[in-house]
TORDRENFI-233663 format. One record per residue: residue in one letter; x, y, z of N, C-alpha, C in turn. Coordinates in steps of 0.001 Angstrom, whole numbers, plus 524288, in hexadecimal, padded with zeros to 5 digits. Layout:
# residues N
(node "A",(X,Y,Z),(X,Y,Z),(X,Y,Z))
...
END
This chain:
# residues 257
(node "M",(C4BB9,A7D45,E70BA),(C4676,A7B93,E6EF6),(C4441,A7C41,E7330))
(node "T",(C3E26,A7FD6,E72B0),(C3B16,A8064,E763E),(C37D9,A7AC7,E75FA))
(node "E",(C351A,A7B2B,E7A55),(C31A5,A7616,E7C7C),(C2CE3,A7586,E7797))
(node "D",(C2AB6,A7B3F,E75BF),(C27D0,A7B0B,E7164),(C2963,A787A,E6D1C))
(node "V",(C2E1E,A7A63,E6B67),(C2F9B,A77B2,E66FC),(C30E4,A719D,E66E3))
(node "H",(C33DA,A726E,E6B53),(C3537,A6B6C,E6C42),(C2F31,A67F7,E6C9B))
(node "N",(C2AE4,A6B5D,E6ECE),(C25FA,A6786,E6DEA),(C23C8,A6699,E6848))
(node "Q",(C24EF,A6B9C,E66B9),(C22AC,A6ADA,E6180),(C26FF,A673B,E5DD3))
(node "N",(C2A73,A667E,E5F02),(C2E86,A6312,E5B22),(C2D35,A5D08,E5D88))
(node "L",(C2C90,A5DDC,E61EA),(C2B1D,A5835,E62CE),(C264F,A56B5,E60F0))
(node "R",(C2262,A5939,E621F),(C1D28,A5796,E5F07),(C1DF4,A55F9,E597B))
(node "A",(C20FE,A5936,E56E5),(C21BB,A5833,E50E9),(C2410,A51CB,E5101))
(node "R",(C2785,A524F,E534F),(C2ADE,A4BF3,E5497),(C260A,A48FC,E5491))
(node "R",(C23E2,A4852,E58D2),(C1EE9,A4490,E5955),(C1BC5,A4389,E5619))
(node "A",(C1A36,A4891,E53AF),(C1689,A4683,E4E96),(C18EB,A44FD,E4B66))
(node "S",(C1E0E,A4473,E47EC),(C1FBF,A4303,E4405),(C23B2,A3E6E,E4709))
(node "S",(C216F,A3AAE,E4A36),(C24E2,A3738,E4C0F),(C22B4,A31C6,E4AD7))
(node "F",(C1D61,A31A3,E4804),(C1B8F,A2C9D,E4892),(C1BD5,A2942,E42DC))
(node "G",(C1F96,A2C42,E3F62),(C1F91,A287B,E39F8),(C22C0,A238A,E3B57))
(node "G",(C27CB,A26D0,E3DB9),(C2ADC,A227A,E3C4F),(C29C4,A1CE5,E404F))
(node "H",(C254C,A1D68,E433B),(C23FC,A19B3,E46DF),(C1E9F,A1733,E44AA))
(node "A",(C1CB4,A1827,E3EF8),(C16E8,A17CB,E3E56),(C15FA,A11FE,E3F56))
(node "G",(C1908,A0F59,E3CEE),(C16D2,A07DF,E3DD7),(C15CF,A0799,E43D7))
(node "A",(C19A9,A0805,E4733),(C16F6,A090D,E4D81),(C1231,A0B15,E4F5E))
(node "Y",(C11CC,A0EB6,E4BAA),(C0D2C,A11D9,E4D76),(C07AB,A118E,E4AA3))
(node "A",(C07D1,A0CA7,E4620),(C048B,A0A15,E44E3),(C032A,A06B5,E46F0))
(node "E",(C0683,A02CF,E4875),(C065C,9FEAA,E4C04),(C046C,A0039,E529E))
(node "H",(C0662,A02B0,E55B0),(C04B7,A0369,E5936),(C0096,A0710,E5B46))
(node "R",(C000F,A0BA8,E5778),(BFDC3,A0FC9,E5ACE),(BF67B,A0DBB,E5A34))
(node "P",(BF36C,A0F8A,E5DD9),(BEDC9,A0DC5,E5E0A),(BEA7C,A0F2D,E59F0))
(node "D",(BE66D,A0D44,E582A),(BE18C,A0FCD,E55FA),(BDEBF,A148E,E587A))
(node "Y",(BD9A6,A1320,E5573),(BD5AF,A174D,E580B),(BD123,A1514,E5874))
(node "P",(BCE05,A151F,E5D0A),(BC887,A14C2,E5D22),(BC45F,A14A6,E5995))
(node "V",(BC202,A1148,E5735),(BBD6E,A1379,E5352),(BBA5D,A164A,E5499))
(node "A",(BB904,A1547,E58F6),(BB463,A18E1,E5C58),(BB6D5,A1F63,E5CBB))
(node "A",(BBC0F,A203E,E5E49),(BBE6F,A2517,E5DD4),(BBD78,A27F1,E56E8))
(node "V",(BBFAD,A23E2,E52B4),(BBFE4,A2564,E4EE3),(BB8C3,A2820,E4C73))
(node "R",(BB4C9,A23FC,E4E67),(BB052,A246D,E4AA0),(BAE2D,A2864,E4F47))
(node "W",(BAF8F,A29A2,E5393),(BAE1F,A2F5F,E578F),(BB03B,A33A7,E5278))
(node "A",(BB553,A322C,E51C8),(BB69B,A3811,E4ECE),(BB60E,A397C,E4A19))
(node "V",(BB3B8,A35D1,E47D4),(BB041,A37A2,E422C),(BAA2B,A3842,E42E1))
(node "E",(BA871,A3749,E4648),(BA31E,A37E5,E47D1),(BA07C,A3D1E,E45B4))
(node "P",(BA198,A4161,E46B7),(BA020,A45BC,E44BC),(B9E9A,A4574,E3EF1))
(node "V",(BA2CE,A4218,E3B6B),(BA1A6,A43E1,E3659),(B9CB7,A4146,E341F))
(node "A",(B9AB2,A4405,E3049),(B94EB,A423A,E2F07),(B936C,A3E46,E2D0C))
(node "D",(B9742,A3BCE,E2A77),(B9827,A34DD,E2998),(B9C49,A30FB,E2C97))
(node "P",(B9BCC,A305B,E3127),(BA046,A2F38,E34A6),(BA243,A2948,E32D5))
(node "S",(B9E4F,A2624,E30B4),(B9E30,A21FC,E2F2B),(BA4EC,A2062,E2B32))
(node "T",(BA3DC,A24D8,E25EF),(BA6CB,A23B8,E232C),(BAA6A,A293E,E20ED))
(node "P",(BAC4D,A2A56,E24F7),(BAD90,A3052,E23F6),(BB3BF,A2FCB,E20FE))
(node "R",(BB511,A3268,E1EE2),(BB9F6,A347E,E1CE1),(BBF0C,A3640,E2006))
(node "V",(BC329,A33CC,E2298),(BC568,A34E9,E26A5),(BCB2A,A34E4,E241F))
(node "L",(BCEAF,A393B,E26D5),(BD331,A3A01,E264E),(BD687,A392B,E2ABD))
(node "D",(BDA0A,A3521,E2B94),(BDC45,A3482,E30D6),(BE07F,A388C,E2FD0))
(node "L",(BE0BB,A3C13,E3347),(BE5E8,A40B1,E30F2),(BE988,A3ED7,E356A))
(node "G",(BEE3B,A3F59,E3418),(BF326,A3C2E,E3933),(BF36B,A3791,E38A9))
(node "A",(BF1CC,A3480,E34CE),(BEFB9,A2F6C,E3580),(BF578,A2A67,E37DC))
(node "G",(BF8B4,A2C75,E37FF),(BFD9F,A29D7,E3A66),(BFD5A,A253D,E3653))
(node "T",(BFE09,A204C,E38FC),(BFE60,A1B07,E370E),(BF7BE,A17F4,E3593))
(node "G",(BF3B4,A1B67,E3653),(BEECB,A1A77,E359D),(BEBEC,A176D,E3A3C))
(node "K",(BECEB,A18E1,E3F2D),(BEA59,A155C,E43B5),(BE528,A1856,E448A))
(node "L",(BE40D,A1BFD,E4275),(BDE71,A1E46,E41BB),(BDB75,A1D4F,E3C30))
(node "T",(BDEB6,A1D64,E38B5),(BDD46,A1BB5,E3376),(BDA75,A16E0,E33A6))
(node "E",(BDC38,A119D,E3615),(BDB40,A0EFC,E37B0),(BD4FF,A0CE8,E39AA))
(node "V",(BD4B3,A10D8,E3E0D),(BCF75,A10A5,E3FC0),(BCB37,A1361,E3B70))
(node "L",(BCC65,A1741,E3A2A),(BC973,A1B12,E355B),(BC870,A15E9,E31E1))
(node "L",(BCCEC,A124C,E2FAB),(BCA2C,A0F3E,E2C84),(BC731,A0B47,E2D53))
(node "R",(BC6F9,A096D,E3273),(BC466,A0560,E34B9),(BBF69,A06E1,E357F))
(node "C",(BBEB1,A0C84,E3721),(BB8FD,A0F76,E36D2),(BB61E,A1032,E31FE))
(node "G",(BB8F8,A0F3B,E2C0C),(BB76E,A0EA1,E288F),(BB804,A1408,E253A))
(node "F",(BBAEA,A179C,E2774),(BB917,A1E20,E25BF),(BBE08,A1E5B,E208D))
(node "Q",(BBD7A,A20A5,E1E1F),(BC0B8,A21B4,E190C),(BC55D,A261D,E1AEB))
(node "V",(BCA99,A22B8,E1C97),(BCE8E,A25A7,E1ED8),(BD2FE,A2846,E19D3))
(node "T",(BD4D4,A2C47,E1B38),(BDA5C,A2EE1,E189C),(BDD08,A2F18,E1D2F))
(node "A",(BE132,A2D94,E1D69),(BE56F,A2F23,E2265),(BE9D4,A31D4,E2151))
(node "V",(BEBEB,A3609,E23F6),(BEFB2,A3A92,E217D),(BF2F7,A3A61,E26B6))
(node "E",(BF8B2,A3A2E,E2488),(BFC74,A3A28,E2830),(C01B6,A3B28,E278F))
(node "P",(C0287,A3FE2,E2A62),(C09B0,A41CC,E284C),(C0D78,A3E76,E2815))
(node "D",(C0DE2,A3BC3,E2AAF),(C1312,A3937,E2C5E),(C1386,A3355,E28DE))
(node "A",(C17FD,A34F7,E25C0),(C17D0,A3043,E210A),(C1854,A2B3B,E2295))
(node "G",(C1ADB,A2993,E26F3),(C1CCE,A23B4,E292C),(C16E1,A2201,E2B6E))
(node "M",(C137A,A269B,E2F41),(C1008,A2522,E2EF2),(C0AED,A231B,E2B88))
(node "L",(C0BF0,A280C,E285B),(C069C,A266B,E2349),(C0828,A21D4,E20C8))
(node "A",(C0DF8,A2017,E2063),(C1000,A1A10,E1D2B),(C0E6E,A163F,E2128))
(node "E",(C0E4D,A16CF,E24C9),(C0BD6,A1195,E2829),(C05EA,A12D0,E290C))
(node "L",(C02BA,A15B0,E2753),(BFC1C,A1664,E2761),(BFC15,A13CE,E21AE))
(node "R",(BFE11,A153B,E1D33),(BFDAF,A11A4,E1898),(BFF28,A0D80,E175B))
(node "R",(C0265,A0B4B,E1ACC),(C045E,A0516,E1ADA),(C0090,A0231,E1C57))
(node "R",(BFDA5,A048B,E216A),(BF9F0,A0122,E24AA),(BF4F9,A01C0,E2134))
(node "M",(BF3FD,A0607,E1E6A),(BEEE1,A06E6,E1C58),(BEE4C,A097D,E1708))
(node "P",(BF074,A05A2,E13EC),(BF23F,A084D,E0DA2),(BEE0E,A09F4,E0C03))
(node "R",(BE801,A0923,E0D3B),(BE447,A0BAE,E0AC6),(BE181,A0F08,E0CA5))
(node "V",(BE46F,A11BC,E10FA),(BE20F,A158B,E13DD),(BE4A8,A1AF9,E0FE1))
(node "D",(BE36D,A1D77,E0E95),(BE4CE,A2420,E0BCD),(BE6B0,A27DA,E0F9B))
(node "A",(BEBEC,A2549,E0FC9),(BEF92,A28B4,E1328),(BF417,A2C75,E110D))
(node "R",(BF1DF,A3024,E1374),(BF658,A34EB,E1071),(BFAD1,A382A,E14DF))
(node "E",(BFDC2,A3A8D,E1219),(C00E5,A3CEB,E1487),(BFF7E,A435F,E1629))
(node "G",(BFE5D,A4544,E1AFC),(BFCAE,A4A52,E1C81),(BFC43,A4A39,E21B9))
(node "S",(BFBA3,A4ECC,E23DE),(BFC08,A5104,E2837),(BF67E,A5435,E2985))
(node "A",(BF503,A5508,E2E3D),(BF14A,A56D9,E30BA),(BF0CC,A5CF8,E2EE8))
(node "E",(BF4A8,A5E57,E2E9D),(BF543,A64E7,E2CE5),(BF4CA,A6484,E260B))
(node "A",(BF5EC,A6113,E231C),(BF534,A60DB,E1DEB),(BF328,A5CBC,E1BD6))
(node "I",(BEDC0,A5BA7,E1B58),(BE9B1,A55D0,E1B06),(BEB95,A55C7,E1576))
(node "P",(BEC43,A5211,E12E0),(BEC0E,A5223,E0C94),(BE716,A4E2F,E09D2))
(node "V",(BE2B4,A51C1,E0CEF),(BDD81,A4F2D,E0A6A),(BD93A,A5564,E0842))
(node "P",(BD654,A5421,E05EA),(BD35C,A58BD,E03EE),(BD028,A5C12,E0852))
(node "D",(BCD43,A5FE8,E07E3),(BCB07,A61B5,E0B76),(BC477,A5E55,E0C38))
(node "A",(BC39E,A601B,E0FEF),(BBEFD,A5C2A,E12A6),(BBF04,A57F3,E0F2F))
(node "S",(BC221,A53FE,E1004),(BC14A,A4F5E,E0D11),(BC059,A4B63,E1240))
(node "F",(BC050,A4C38,E16DB),(BBF9E,A474A,E1B00),(BBA4D,A495F,E1EF9))
(node "D",(BB864,A4546,E2033),(BB609,A45A6,E25DE),(BB751,A469D,E2900))
(node "A",(BBBCB,A4357,E2C1A),(BBE77,A4461,E3143),(BC2EE,A4452,E2F54))
(node "V",(BC6D9,A4631,E32A7),(BCC01,A4581,E3290),(BCCF1,A4333,E3A06))
(node "L",(BCFBB,A3FCD,E39E6),(BD1BA,A3D31,E3ECD),(BD829,A3BDD,E4090))
(node "V",(BD7CE,A3D6B,E44A1),(BDD31,A3E52,E45E4),(BE048,A39AB,E4A16))
(node "G",(BE2AD,A356C,E49C7),(BE4FB,A31DE,E4D13),(BE98C,A337D,E4F40))
(node "Q",(BE9D0,A368F,E538E),(BEEB6,A34E1,E57D1),(BF28D,A391E,E547B))
(node "A",(BEF29,A3E1B,E51E8),(BF36D,A410A,E508E),(BF27F,A4796,E4E9C))
(node "F",(BED89,A47BA,E510D),(BEC1A,A4D49,E50D0),(BEF24,A518C,E53A4))
(node "H",(BF20D,A4EBB,E5787),(BF51B,A53BF,E5B60),(BFA26,A534C,E58BB))
(node "W",(BFB0E,A5167,E552B),(BFFA2,A5365,E5079),(BFEC7,A5737,E4E15))
(node "F",(BFACF,A5925,E4BE2),(BF943,A5BAC,E484A),(BF9D4,A61FD,E4905))
(node "D",(BF9FD,A6411,E4468),(BFAFB,A6B2A,E4726),(BF5AB,A6BB1,E453D))
(node "H",(BF15D,A6D9C,E4A77),(BEC59,A6E5E,E49EB),(BEB3D,A71D5,E4762))
(node "D",(BEED9,A7666,E47C0),(BECAA,A7B7A,E4381),(BEDAC,A7A5A,E3E32))
(node "R",(BEF70,A77BF,E3BB0),(BEEE2,A7611,E35AA),(BECF6,A7104,E3633))
(node "A",(BEB62,A6D57,E3974),(BE953,A6793,E38BA),(BE4C4,A6914,E378F))
(node "L",(BE216,A6B4B,E3AE4),(BDC85,A6C22,E3C41),(BD84D,A6F4E,E3858))
(node "P",(BDC30,A7436,E34DF),(BDA53,A754B,E3004),(BDA99,A718D,E2B33))
(node "E",(BDDF2,A6EE8,E2B35),(BDEFB,A6B8B,E27F2),(BDA65,A6592,E27E0))
(node "I",(BDA0C,A62E6,E2D99),(BD5D0,A5FCC,E2D5A),(BCFC8,A6190,E2C71))
(node "G",(BCEF3,A677E,E2E51),(BCB3F,A6AFC,E2C95),(BCA1F,A6942,E267F))
(node "R",(BCE27,A6A6A,E2480),(BCE65,A6C2D,E1DA5),(BCB64,A6660,E1C21))
(node "V",(BCDAA,A6074,E1EB8),(BCD78,A5D7E,E1B15),(BC800,A597B,E1CCC))
(node "L",(BC71A,A5AC1,E21CA),(BC1B8,A5813,E22D2),(BBC48,A5D07,E2205))
(node "R",(BB921,A5853,E1F7F),(BB3F5,A5C46,E1CC8),(BB056,A5D77,E226F))
(node "P",(BAD08,A619F,E21CD),(BAA75,A6437,E25DF),(BA6C6,A6008,E28BA))
(node "G",(BA75A,A6045,E2C12),(BA4EA,A5B93,E3161),(BA814,A57D5,E315D))
(node "G",(BAB65,A5768,E2F72),(BAF90,A52C8,E2FFF),(BB1AB,A53D0,E35B3))
(node "V",(BB55C,A4FD8,E36DB),(BB745,A4DE3,E3D65),(BBD18,A4E27,E3C96))
(node "L",(BBF7F,A50CD,E4087),(BC514,A510D,E417E),(BC4CF,A4DEC,E46DB))
(node "A",(BC6E4,A489A,E4636),(BC7B3,A4765,E4CDC),(BCDDC,A43DA,E4CFE))
(node "A",(BD013,A44D2,E50D9),(BD5D7,A43B8,E52B2),(BD411,A3F63,E5737))
(node "L",(BD73B,A3B2F,E5783),(BD7D2,A37CC,E5B9F),(BDC71,A36EF,E5C6F))
(node "W",(BDD82,A352C,E62A7),(BE0D3,A3447,E6580),(BE081,A2EEE,E6888))
(node "N",(BE40E,A2B36,E68A2),(BE549,A277A,E6ACF),(BE748,A2946,E7019))
(node "R",(BE57C,A27FC,E7460),(BE9B3,A28DE,E7B42),(BE88D,A2431,E7F6D))
(node "D",(BECBE,A2302,E7FB5),(BEC27,A1EC4,E8329),(BE9FD,A2219,E8856))
(node "D",(BE59B,A1DD1,E8B50),(BE32E,A1FCC,E8F03),(BE7EF,A2085,E94AB))
(node "D",(BE7FD,A2558,E9570),(BEA8B,A26B1,E9A14),(BE76F,A2644,E9E6E))
(node "R",(BE27E,A255A,E9EF5),(BDF9A,A2480,EA2F6),(BDF58,A1E10,EA5BF))
(node "V",(BE2B0,A1A7C,EA296),(BE526,A1601,EA3CE),(BE998,A166C,EA728))
(node "E",(BEB71,A14B7,EAC77),(BEEE6,A157A,EAE0B),(BF3C7,A13B1,EABCE))
(node "W",(BF4A7,A0EEE,EA9B1),(BFA6D,A0CF5,EA792),(BFAA6,A1034,EA22A))
(node "I",(BF5D1,A1244,EA041),(BF7CC,A16D8,E9AF7),(BFAE1,A1A68,E9C4B))
(node "E",(BF8D6,A1E23,EA0F7),(BFAB2,A2325,EA3C3),(BFFCF,A2206,EA45B))
(node "G",(C0176,A1D79,EA69D),(C074B,A1BFE,EA7E8),(C0A65,A1AE5,EA32F))
(node "L",(C088A,A1920,E9F2C),(C0B12,A178F,E9A41),(C0C99,A1C6C,E988A))
(node "Q",(C0890,A20F5,E98B2),(C093E,A269B,E94BE),(C0E69,A2870,E98D5))
(node "E",(C0F91,A28AF,E9C34),(C137B,A2C19,EA095),(C182D,A27E0,E9CDC))
(node "V",(C17E8,A238E,E9EAF),(C1C71,A1F4A,E9AC8),(C1E36,A2176,E973C))
(node "A",(C1A64,A2352,E937A),(C1B7D,A241B,E8E31),(C1D8E,A2890,E8D21))
(node "R",(C1F17,A2C1F,E8F6F),(C1EA8,A30B6,E8F6B),(C2442,A31AB,E8E45))
(node "G",(C277D,A35C5,E8AC0),(C2AE6,A33F8,E88CB),(C2C10,A3A69,E8830))
(node "E",(C3195,A3C89,E858D),(C3389,A4147,E84D4),(C3124,A439D,E8008))
(node "A",(C2FCD,A41B5,E7E57),(C2B6E,A427D,E79D9),(C26E1,A4452,E7A3B))
(node "S",(C2533,A4202,E7F1C),(C1EC9,A4154,E80D7),(C1BB9,A491C,E81E2))
(node "S",(C197E,A4A10,E7F6E),(C15FA,A4E83,E7FEE),(C13EF,A4F63,E8567))
(node "T",(C1571,A550B,E86F5),(C137F,A557E,E8CE2),(C0F14,A580E,E8DA3))
(node "R",(C0DCC,A5982,E8682),(C0870,A5AB8,E8853),(C048C,A57E9,E8486))
(node "R",(BFFC6,A55BB,E855B),(BFE2E,A5201,E823E),(BF88F,A55B0,E7FE3))
(node "Y",(BF8E2,A53ED,E7A54),(BF607,A55ED,E766B),(BEF96,A540C,E78AF))
(node "D",(BEC8F,A5956,E7940),(BE753,A581F,E7B3E),(BE407,A58A5,E76E7))
(node "Q",(BE182,A543E,E7530),(BDF89,A5102,E729D),(BD955,A537C,E736F))
(node "R",(BD749,A5557,E776D),(BD22A,A586F,E78F1),(BD1E0,A5E49,E7875))
(node "R",(BD558,A6056,E75BA),(BD71F,A65BA,E75FA),(BD8A8,A666D,E6FDF))
(node "L",(BD52C,A655A,E6BE6),(BD838,A6665,E66CF),(BD76A,A6BC4,E64D1))
(node "P",(BD990,A6DBC,E61EC),(BD869,A739A,E5ED8),(BD361,A7397,E5B41))
(node "A",(BD2BB,A7898,E5C96),(BCD74,A7A3B,E59D0),(BCDD7,A7B29,E54E4))
(node "H",(BCAB6,A7A3E,E5121),(BCB48,A7CBA,E4B75),(BC6C6,A7EE0,E49E0))
(node "P",(BC59E,A8304,E4627),(BC0BF,A84FE,E44C9),(BBD4B,A7F4A,E40AF))
(node "A",(BC15C,A7CAD,E3D07),(BBF6E,A79FB,E3A29),(BBC04,A74A2,E3D22))
(node "F",(BBCA2,A748B,E42E8),(BBB1D,A70B4,E44A6),(BB796,A712C,E4912))
(node "G",(BB42A,A6DE5,E4AAC),(BB175,A6DB8,E5117),(BB2EC,A6E0A,E53EB))
(node "A",(BB114,A6CE7,E5910),(BB30C,A6B57,E5D80),(BB618,A6491,E5E62))
(node "W",(BB9BD,A6471,E60AA),(BBC4C,A5FAC,E6262),(BB8D0,A5CF9,E64A6))
(node "E",(BB71C,A57E9,E63F5),(BB4AF,A53F9,E67B7),(BB969,A4F28,E699E))
(node "L",(BB892,A4D7C,E6CBC),(BBB30,A4913,E6E5B),(BB941,A4570,E71B0))
(node "A",(BBB02,A3F1A,E6F7D),(BB999,A3AFD,E724D),(BBECE,A37BD,E730A))
(node "E",(BBC20,A3351,E77AF),(BC289,A3153,E7870),(BBF3A,A2A5F,E781E))
(node "F",(BC29D,A27B6,E75FE),(BC128,A2199,E74E0),(BC4AD,A1DBE,E76C4))
(node "P",(BC40D,A19B5,E791C),(BC818,A1719,E7C7A),(BC9E8,A1389,E773C))
(node "H",(BCDDB,A11A2,E791F),(BD19F,A104B,E7442),(BD5D6,A0BD4,E771D))
(node "A",(BD73A,A0754,E7483),(BDACB,A0540,E766E),(BDE9F,A0250,E728A))
(node "Q",(BE401,A0206,E741D),(BE85B,9FEE3,E713E),(BE98A,9FB6D,E733C))
(node "R",(BE935,9F5EA,E70F7),(BEBA5,9F14B,E726E),(BF1A1,9F17D,E7206))
(node "R",(BF45C,9F029,E7732),(BF9F9,9F14C,E7675),(BFCCF,9EDA0,E78F4))
(node "T",(C0167,9ED80,E7AA6),(C05A7,9EA2E,E7D34),(C098C,9EEEA,E7F8F))
(node "A",(C0B84,9EC45,E83CA),(C0FB1,9F12F,E8649),(C134F,9F27B,E80AA))
(node "D",(C154F,9EE81,E7E1A),(C188F,9EF40,E7902),(C1661,9F39E,E7466))
(node "S",(C1172,9F21A,E73C2),(C0EF5,9F522,E6F02),(C0D0F,9FB81,E70A1))
(node "L",(C0B93,9FB90,E7651),(C0A8D,A013B,E77CE),(C0EB8,A02B9,E773D))
(node "T",(C13B9,A00A9,E7AAF),(C17B1,A03D1,E7A29),(C1B64,A053C,E73C9))
(node "A",(C195D,A0358,E706F),(C19E7,A04E0,E6B56),(C1652,A07E2,E68B8))
(node "T",(C10EE,A076E,E6B55),(C0DEE,A0D2E,E69D4),(C1067,A1220,E6C9D))
(node "I",(C116F,A10FA,E705F),(C13F6,A16D9,E7324),(C1829,A19E2,E709E))
(node "G",(C1AE0,A13C5,E6D4E),(C1F9B,A15BB,E6AFF),(C1E08,A1929,E6555))
(node "T",(C18D2,A18B2,E640B),(C173F,A1AED,E5F5B),(C1525,A221F,E5FD6))
(node "H",(C16AA,A22AB,E6511),(C14D6,A28C4,E666F),(C17E4,A2C21,E6674))
(node "S",(C1673,A2FDC,E63F8),(C1BD0,A340A,E622C),(C1FCE,A353B,E65D5))
(node "H",(C1CA7,A3481,E6BD0),(C20CA,A366A,E707E),(C24EF,A3269,E6FBC))
(node "T",(C23A9,A2D4C,E6DCB),(C28EB,A2AA2,E6E40),(C2C35,A2AD6,E6ACC))
(node "L",(C2A21,A2BAF,E65B9),(C2D06,A2ADF,E6014),(C30A6,A2F8B,E5FA5))
(node "V",(C30EA,A334C,E60DD),(C3442,A37FB,E6026),(C3996,A3797,E651B))
(node "I",(C392D,A33E6,E68E7),(C3E37,A3452,E6C5D),(C40DA,A31D2,E6AAF))
(node "P",(C45EC,A323E,E6CEE),(C4B77,A2D8D,E6BE0),(C4A93,A28D0,E6BF0))
(node "A",(C4C94,A25C6,E6941),(C4B46,A2096,E69E5),(C4BDE,A1E15,E6F19))
(node "D",(C5111,A1F2A,E727C),(C5131,A1DDB,E777D),(C4DBC,A1EE9,E7BC9))
(node "E",(C4B72,A245D,E7A38),(C46A3,A26F2,E7E9C),(C418E,A2304,E7CFB))
(node "R",(C41A1,A221E,E775E),(C3C6D,A1F71,E7615),(C3D8A,A194B,E76D6))
(node "E",(C406B,A175E,E772C),(C40B5,A11C2,E79F5),(C3FFF,A10D4,E80DA))
(node "A",(C4194,A14D5,E8205),(C417E,A157E,E8826),(C3BD4,A1657,E8971))
(node "L",(C3A37,A19E2,E871D),(C3435,A1C15,E8891),(C2F45,A16CC,E866C))
(node "L",(C318A,A13DF,E838F),(C2E89,A0F3F,E822E),(C2F79,A0B82,E846C))
(node "G",(C34C0,A0AD9,E86E9),(C3559,A05F3,E8BDD),(C332B,A07BD,E90DB))
(node "R",(C3329,A0D20,E908D),(C2EFC,A0E99,E95DA),(C288D,A0C32,E94F1))
(node "I",(C26B0,A0CBD,E91C7),(C212A,A0C54,E8FC7),(C1FF7,A0675,E8F2B))
(node "R",(C23FF,A033E,E8DA9),(C2505,9FCDF,E8F24),(C254A,9FBE9,E92DB))
(node "G",(C276B,9FE50,E96AC),(C2888,9FCD8,E9CC9),(C24DD,9FE67,E9EAD))
(node "Y",(C20BB,A0232,E9E57),(C1C7F,A02C8,EA1E7),(C183F,9FFA8,E9F7C))
(node "L",(C16F3,9FF23,E9A21),(C133E,9FA7A,E9A17),(C14DF,9F480,E9B88))
(node "A",(C19F6,9F460,E9BFA),(C1AA6,9EECC,E9F04),(C1A33,9EEDC,EA4C2))
(node "S",(C1880,9F3A8,EA69A),(C169E,9F2D5,EABEC),(C11B4,9F48B,EAD43))
(node "R",(C0E8C,9F4FB,EAA7C),(C08DE,9F4F6,EAAC9),(C0680,9F0B3,EA972))
(node "P",(C0314,9EEE5,EAF90),(C005A,9EA9B,EAD2D),(BFC92,9EA44,EA994))
(node "E",(BFB9B,9EEFF,EA712),(BF7DA,9EF62,EA2CF),(BFAA7,9EF13,E9D8A))
(node "T",(BFF87,9EFA0,E9E3A),(C02D1,9EEDE,E9873),(C071E,9EB9B,E976A))
(node "A",(C0868,9E7B6,E9B4E),(C0CFA,9E5A9,E9BCF),(C0C7D,9E182,E9969))
(node "S",(C086F,9DF13,E98BF),(C08B1,9D8DB,E94E3),(C0440,9D974,E9165))
(node "G",(C0533,9D879,E8C2A),(C016F,9D68D,E8894),(C0072,9DBA1,E8731))
(node "E",(BFA45,9DACA,E8522),(BF6D4,9E077,E812A),(BF384,9E216,E85F1))
(node "F",(BF359,9E560,E8464),(BF01C,9E995,E86FF),(BECAF,9EE32,E83A5))
(node "D",(BE85B,9F07E,E8534),(BE5A4,9F557,E83EE),(BE974,9F9C5,E868A))
(node "L",(BEAA4,9FEAF,E82D0),(BEC9C,A0212,E846F),(BE6D5,A059A,E82E7))
(node "P",(BE4CD,A0864,E878C),(BE079,A0C46,E879D),(BE1E0,A0FB0,E852B))
(node "M",(BDE3E,A1209,E814F),(BDFEF,A18C9,E7FA9),(BD82B,A199B,E7FE8))
(node "V",(BDA21,A2064,E7F08),(BD631,A2200,E7C2C),(BD72C,A25EE,E7816))
(node "T",(BD3A8,A2478,E74C2),(BD227,A2770,E6FB7),(BD0C3,A2CD5,E6FE3))
(node "L",(BD2AC,A3129,E70D0),(BD074,A36A4,E718B),(BCFCE,A376F,E6ACE))
(node "T",(BCB1F,A3844,E6A32),(BC90F,A3B16,E6454),(BC542,A4081,E6480))
(node "V",(BC87F,A4468,E6142),(BC5E0,A487F,E60BB),(BC386,A497D,E5BD5))
(node "R",(BC03A,A4CB8,E5B4F),(BBE46,A4D9D,E55D3),(BBC2A,A539F,E5544))
(node "C",(BBC3D,A556D,E51BC),(BB728,A5B6C,E5058),(BB652,A5B12,E4A0E))
(node "V",(BB2FA,A5D09,E498F),(BB1DD,A5C9C,E4372),(BB1B5,A613C,E4012))
(node "R",(BB2FD,A60DD,E3BC0),(BB338,A6472,E38FB),(BAE92,A681D,E36E1))
(node "Q",(BAFDD,A6E08,E3906),(BAA84,A71F8,E381F),(BAA6A,A7279,E3192))
(node "P",(BA535,A74DE,E30BF),(BA3DE,A749A,E2B6A),(BA661,A79FF,E294A))
END
């Protein structure tokens, strides 16, 4: 097997790894800052009450924030396990099975499409025209990523400890997203964020990351054990609760007429 084929297979396994751990994902993954969401939809003609599609919605971490903002929300998610967890937690949300490459909604039916922690899994060549189809002219496409703030010294060390056999050697560059004629130029903003954690709950959070889900059970246990040991050794995280410092990187572009 060539390295390219291996990487493609690993990427596909990572992309489809979450459904079997949907409960843990919903419990341990962070939400998103309201300020980031409001900035994302700001270009919409009436940003106070837009109709928003949460695409690749997972268990609804972003959906919850959109609802708190008072938006009209439809959620679309391809993984049956993740979708079932979203429906269990938010039974009143219009949650549909579908993908970024085949969105089960009519043309020009949304003011905004928001994507939380999932845009890098999409087939951009197919997804961008499809997203353009469902957006109204002047509508917004925005993608959000929560990232641990590796400018903090102990976070940088944690990231080294948390690397495993399935960790990517090449980081997806959220600052250089693909252009498409249906959309204007990408704009970028960063928002401070934090999640209250303990050593055990942060270890569990990392246990929901795709690079820890696809490795054999013994390797996974060893990796999580190293993470627990590291957190126990650091004064910032050794005892009780602490804030995990994060940055929410948010990019947006506008659907052209």
